[in-house]
C-alpha positions in Angstrom: -21.8 6.4 -23.0 -20.6 3.1 -21.7 -17.7 1.4 -23.7 -18.6 -1.7 -25.8 -16.9 -4.9 -25.0 -15.5 -6.9 -27.7 -17.3 -10.1 -28.7 -14.0 -12.0 -28.6 -13.0 -10.5 -25.3 -13.1 -13.8 -23.5 -10.6 -15.5 -26.2 -8.3 -12.4 -25.9 -8.3 -13.0 -22.1 -7.1 -16.4 -22.6 -4.6 -15.4 -25.2 -2.9 -12.8 -22.9 -3.1 -15.1 -19.9 -1.5 -17.9 -21.7 1.4 -15.8 -23.3 2.3 -14.7 -19.5 2.3 -18.3 -18.4 -0.5 -17.6 -15.7 -2.8 -20.6 -14.7 -6.5 -20.3 -14.8 -6.5 -20.8 -11.0 -4.0 -17.9 -10.4 -6.0 -15.4 -12.7 -9.2 -16.4 -11.2 -8.1 -15.5 -7.8 -6.7 -12.2 -8.9 -10.3 -11.5 -10.7 -12.1 -12.3 -7.6 -13.9 -15.2 -9.1 -15.3 -18.1 -7.3 -13.5 -20.5 -9.0 -11.5 -21.2 -12.1 -14.5 -22.8 -13.9 -15.8 -19.4 -13.9 -12.6 -18.0 -15.8 -13.0 -20.9 -18.1 -16.6 -19.9 -19.1 -15.6 -16.3 -19.6 -12.6 -17.5 -22.0 -14.8 -19.8 -23.8 -17.5 -17.1 -24.4 -20.1 -19.0 -22.2 -20.1 -16.1 -19.7 -19.5 -12.3 -20.6 -16.5 -10.4 -19.6 -17.8 -7.4 -17.6 -16.2 -4.1 -17.2 -15.5 -4.7 -13.5 -13.8 -8.0 -14.5 -11.9 -6.3 -17.3 -10.2 -4.0 -15.1 -9.1 -6.9 -12.6 -7.9 -8.9 -15.6 -5.9 -6.1 -17.0 -4.2 -5.2 -13.8 -3.2 -8.9 -13.2 -2.1 -9.3 -16.8 -0.2 -6.0 -17.0 -2.1 -4.9 -20.3 -4.5 -2.0 -21.0 -8.2 -2.6 -20.6 -8.7 -0.8 -23.9 -7.6 -4.3 -25.5 -10.9 -5.6 -24.6 -13.1 -2.8 -25.7 -14.7 -2.2 -29.3 -12.9 0.6 -31.3 -15.4 3.4 -32.3 -16.2 3.5 -35.9 -17.4 6.8 -37.5 
């Protein structure tokens, strides 16, 4: 079963990026995005944050990827 990505993953990405003082341009490069506009679209929930991008973002920001995933509810 694939993990479910939180609906607010993009805004969480922006929060952690800003807390660390990393620019959109710098993070976009670390996430292998074509440009910072793509990152802006992710942060503003226009484009989804994919599992592959979560791994790259987590590594660049020094956080666990679990932050972007929904908790399983029983």
